[in-house]
C-alpha positions, -999 to 999 in steps of 0.1 A, spaced: 745 609 -640 715 586 -634 718 549 -642 688 531 -656 677 495 -655 663 481 -691 639 455 -691 619 436 -719 582 428 -712 564 405 -733 527 407 -732 496 384 -744 467 404 -753 430 398 -765 431 393 -803 425 423 -820 433 447 -795 470 448 -801 472 484 -813 453 498 -785 474 481 -758 505 496 -775 489 530 -776 482 525 -738 516 511 -729 532 543 -746 513 565 -720 533 549 -693 566 570 -686 592 542 -683 579 526 -714 607 534 -741 593 514 -771 564 491 -777 563 465 -808 536 444 -820 554 410 -828 543 376 -843 546 342 -825 538 333 -789 537 366 -775 518 396 -791 538 426 -778 573 435 -769 578 465 -747 611 479 -737 609 498 -703 635 515 -685 636 526 -647 662 546 -629 684 525 -605 684 538 -567 700 528 -535 668 526 -516 645 504 -540 665 479 -563 657 483 -598 645 449 -604 617 457 -579 609 488 -596 606 468 -628 582 446 -608 562 471 -595 559 488 -628 547 456 -645 524 446 -618 507 482 -610 506 496 -647 514 473 -675 492 442 -662 462 467 -655 460 476 -688 428 467 -707 430 435 -728 464 423 -713 460 385 -705 497 377 -695 533 392 -689 567 378 -691 593 400 -679 631 396 -686 654 421 -668 687 430 -685 719 425 -666 744 438 -692 736 458 -724 753 474 -754 734 495 -778 748 512 -810 
């Protein structure tokens, strides 16, 4: 059974383009959730990547953010938090 690494990506976007960025985020396979949130950051994206032996999952998350998420039109900045241990209900 595959094991997945979960990460949370905070995004700052050009004002007025939040819903457009959320739609673009949801086109990325690894993005599981995308939320417009109030405060310092505009969007919270929950991403998941399969853990592998060859490429560490932290590196896969980094590549995902750098190569896909940060290239979305209107994204100005990101902050990524990789979960080390999680429980969900």
